[in-house]
Every structure is written in C-alpha cells, then in structure tokens.
C-alpha positions as CSV (number, residue, x, y, z in Angstrom):
1,M,242.5,185.1,19.9
2,S,239.3,187.1,20.4
3,A,237.0,187.9,17.5
4,I,236.9,191.5,16.3
5,L,233.4,192.8,16.4
6,K,232.5,194.6,13.1
7,Q,230.3,197.7,13.2
8,P,227.4,197.8,10.8
9,A,228.2,199.9,7.8
10,L,227.7,203.6,7.6
11,H,225.3,204.9,5.1
12,F,225.2,208.5,3.6
13,R,222.0,210.1,2.4
14,P,220.7,213.6,1.9
15,M,219.3,215.3,5.0
16,Q,215.6,215.7,5.2
17,A,213.3,217.9,7.2
18,A,212.2,214.8,9.2
19,D,215.8,214.4,10.4
20,L,215.9,217.8,12.1
21,E,214.6,216.7,15.5
22,E,217.4,214.2,15.9
23,I,220.0,216.6,14.4
24,I,219.0,219.4,16.8
25,A,219.4,217.0,19.7
26,I,222.9,216.1,18.5
27,E,223.8,219.7,17.9
28,R,222.7,220.8,21.4
29,R,224.8,218.0,23.0
30,S,227.8,218.9,20.8
31,Y,228.1,222.7,21.0
32,P,227.6,225.4,23.6
33,Y,226.2,227.6,20.8
34,P,224.3,225.2,18.5
35,W,222.7,225.9,15.2
36,T,218.9,226.3,15.4
37,R,216.2,224.4,13.6
38,L,215.6,227.5,11.5
39,I,219.3,227.5,10.3
40,F,219.1,223.9,9.2
41,S,215.6,224.5,7.6
42,D,217.0,227.4,5.7
43,C,220.0,225.4,4.5
44,L,217.6,222.7,3.2
45,R,215.3,225.3,1.7
46,V,218.0,227.1,-0.3
47,G,219.4,223.8,-1.6
48,Y,222.7,223.6,0.3
49,C,224.5,220.2,0.2
50,C,223.1,218.7,3.5
51,W,223.9,215.1,4.3
52,V,223.6,212.7,7.2
53,C,225.7,209.7,8.0
54,E,223.7,207.0,9.7
55,R,224.1,203.4,11.0
56,Q,221.1,201.2,11.3
57,G,218.8,204.2,11.1
58,V,220.6,206.2,13.7
59,I,222.2,209.5,12.6
60,E,225.8,209.3,13.6
61,G,226.8,212.7,12.0
62,Y,225.9,215.3,9.5
63,G,227.4,218.0,7.4
64,V,226.3,221.1,5.5
65,T,228.2,222.7,2.6
66,S,227.4,225.5,0.2
67,I,228.8,225.0,-3.3
68,A,229.0,227.9,-5.9
69,A,231.4,229.5,-8.3
70,G,234.0,226.7,-8.1
71,E,234.2,226.9,-4.3
72,S,232.7,224.8,-1.5
73,H,232.3,226.2,2.1
74,L,231.9,223.7,4.9
75,L,229.4,225.3,7.2
76,N,228.7,222.5,9.7
77,L,230.3,219.1,10.4
78,C,229.2,217.2,13.5
79,V,229.4,213.7,14.9
80,R,227.1,212.5,17.7
81,P,229.2,212.8,21.0
82,E,228.9,209.1,21.8
83,S,230.3,208.2,18.4
84,L,233.4,210.4,18.4
85,Q,236.8,208.9,17.7
86,Q,235.4,206.2,15.3
87,G,236.5,207.9,12.0
88,I,232.9,209.1,11.2
89,G,233.9,212.7,10.9
90,R,236.7,211.8,8.5
91,K,234.4,209.6,6.4
92,L,231.7,212.3,6.3
93,L,234.2,215.0,5.3
94,L,235.5,212.7,2.5
95,H,232.0,212.3,1.3
96,L,231.3,216.0,1.3
97,I,234.6,216.6,-0.5
98,S,233.6,214.1,-3.2
99,L,230.3,215.8,-3.7
100,A,231.9,219.2,-4.0
101,R,234.3,217.8,-6.6
102,R,231.4,216.4,-8.6
103,Q,229.9,219.9,-8.7
104,N,233.3,221.2,-10.0
105,A,234.4,222.9,-6.8
106,E,238.1,223.5,-6.8
107,M,238.6,224.6,-3.2
108,M,236.9,224.0,0.1
109,F,236.9,226.6,2.8
110,L,235.8,226.4,6.5
111,E,236.0,228.2,9.8
112,V,237.0,226.5,13.0
113,R,237.4,227.7,16.6
114,P,241.1,227.8,17.6
115,T,240.1,226.0,20.7
116,N,238.5,223.1,18.8
117,H,241.6,220.9,18.8
118,A,240.0,217.7,17.6
119,A,238.4,219.4,14.6
120,R,241.6,221.2,13.8
121,A,243.6,218.0,13.9
122,L,241.1,216.3,11.6
123,Y,241.2,219.2,9.1
124,E,244.9,219.4,9.1
125,S,245.3,215.7,8.6
126,M,243.1,216.0,5.5
127,G,245.2,218.7,3.9
128,F,243.5,221.9,5.1
129,N,245.8,224.8,5.6
130,E,245.3,228.0,7.6
131,L,244.7,231.1,5.5
132,G,243.9,233.6,8.2
133,S,241.3,234.4,10.8
134,R,238.0,236.1,11.2
135,R,237.8,238.4,14.3
136,E,235.0,237.8,16.8
137,Y,233.3,235.2,14.5
138,Y,231.9,232.8,17.1
139,P,229.9,233.5,20.3
140,A,231.8,232.6,23.4
141,A,231.2,232.6,27.2
142,H,233.0,235.9,27.5
143,G,232.2,237.9,24.4
144,R,233.3,236.4,21.1
145,E,236.0,234.1,19.8
146,D,238.0,234.4,16.6
147,A,237.8,231.8,13.9
148,L,240.6,230.3,11.9
149,I,240.0,230.1,8.1
150,L,241.2,226.9,6.6
151,A,241.2,225.8,3.0
152,R,242.3,222.9,0.7
153,V,242.5,222.3,-2.9
154,L,240.0,219.7,-4.1
C-alpha cells in the first residue's frame, strides 16, 4: 500500500499591497480580461474584504468581497491555474462566507460568466441560486458577454 502524500496546510490572511505583483501574475494567467493592479489597489484602499490563501508562502488563490447593509458581494475569486481542482476555491469561498457572516451579512451575491462552467458548478454546489442576468456585463472576444447573477442566504 503506498503512502498518501499530505499537502502542507493552507493559510488564510488579509491581502496586502505587497501581494499585488504575484496576484496580478495569477490574474493574467487565469482570465482573458484580468483585473488591473489599480482595481486591486482600490479594493484595498476602500477597505473591501480582500484575502489570500497561501501554502508555504505561495499564493494559491485570493478573493475580494464588499460587505455593506447586510449583504456581501463576491467581486473576485481566483485560484492559481496550476492549483485548480484541489478544493482551494471551495475553501476560500467558505472562508469569505464566514467573514461575511461575522459582519452580519445575510446574503451573498455574485456575477459569473455563463461560459465559466467550473465556477458555476462550484457556486451551485455551495447553495448559490440563479436570480437573473446582467446584459453585456463582461468584455468578450466579440463584444460583450452577459453575466448570471447568483445569490445564497448566509
């Protein structure tokens, strides 16, 4: 019987400006229309809930939410491409949900591309339901792509 190799533990911590170089590199490898350094800097500046998930000092994923008036809005959730399918996105989302609950949010909302099947499967498996859509929300190769609006009770 072969021994199962155990991965070092994941660690969650608040995002810092010093993380942005690594985050931007992950973002660019993950999306055809990535967030810019300025967007992340603005999220940090205004005090959004910005967290990284790391393993042995390497950022494996990150998430950004805004929380106000009893609602949380997931703005960005990303896992480094070489670390996909390891449950990191699920753990990061659970962490962000927990933080939103601690700040008395009762609902979490998000937008997702209809073509992002992996993200949709994750969100649906975690109790998010489709509420509607936003027309021409995302940039796309040929114009713009609609977004699905998902939400779940916290």
